[in-house]
C-alpha positions, 0 to 999 in steps of 0.5 A: 561155211564149213560145219563139223560136229565133234563128239567124244567118249562114247564108251560103248560096252555091253550095256544099254546106257552108252548105246542109247546115248550114242544112238540119240546123238547120232539120230540128232545129227542125222535129222539136221537139215544141213549136210555136215562136212564131217562128224568127228569122234575123238576117242574112247569109242569102246570101254574095254577095247574088245571085238564085241564092243567094236562090232556094236560101235560100228553099228551105232556110229553110222552117219550120212555125214562123213564120219571120222574116228580116232582111238582113246586110252580105252581103245585097242589099236589092232581091234580098232583098225580091223573092225572100224577101219576094215584094215588088216593089222599086218606086221604092226598091229599096234602102230599109231592109227593116224588118218587125214580127211582132205575136204573142200577148203579144210583138212582134218588130221587125226593123230593117235595120242593113245599109248597101248596099255596106258591111260596117259597120252603121247604123240609118238615120233612117227605120228609127229613126222606124219603130221608134219608131212600132212601140214607140209603137203597142205597149201598154206591158205587151207586151214588144218584142224588137228584132232586127238584124244588127250588134251596136251595141257592141264584143264584144272581137273586133277582126275583128267590132268594126271592122264593128259597128253605129255611131251607136248613141247614137241607138238608145240614146236611143230605147230610153230612151223605151220601157221595154217594149223588153225586149232586143236580138237580133243576129248578125254575130259568128259567136259566141254572146255576151251583154252589155248595151246601153242597159240591156237584154240584148244577145244575139248568136246563134252562127253557122250557117256557122262560129264566130268564133275569139276573140282569145285562141284559137289561129289555125286552120290553114285560117282564122285567124279562124273555126272551120270544124269546130265544129257549127252552133248557135242560141239559144232565147229564152224569155219567161216569164209574169213577163216575164223573158227567158232564153236557152239556146244549142244546137249541132246535130250531126245 
């Protein structure tokens, strides 16, 4: 049994609220009586993409479990790469930040769906070529989970759907060539959601910093779009020995 923790949208800034909520989630994971295969954070690590925010995020996002981070639309690729990955930016500071974790019996491919200077998402041709190579180089019996920030389908949440991942037909065509691509994992929406894309599960992690108000819910007095009073939450994805993927969602109140 392979267990992955999946959280998203921590939005670390100069304030205490986001830091406290992030710290609570990481503490909860640290105290689990089980070694997770990975902790995955699908984007919007910071709120403004500044060096100071990344320095704080690096302190907060520390875990005894393998930790994987990918950028979101609030992130800055160059600062993300330098501070969180300890990489030199070189001559292409704003190249996509794509990463792969090859675990025992699974692979996670983290694709950078951010578009510098924009809020909507897109997988660049370079990223799709990289993902194709990861999938081609993975034995067909090994499940591959593909993660990114922006969901590639509408979630019936207009506030988010306007800035979802576009150009998704290219990703769907790639998925058709690789049956061992098991599921897609995303963030961005600040709400737990489950749907399908390209014939696979698309599982969206809830937000840590806030929870989206759905269109059929009442607007809030302080913010019409999000719940600020609900606790942070995360997803656990479980790959069973039979290859079946199961997802559980948990709130963190302590």
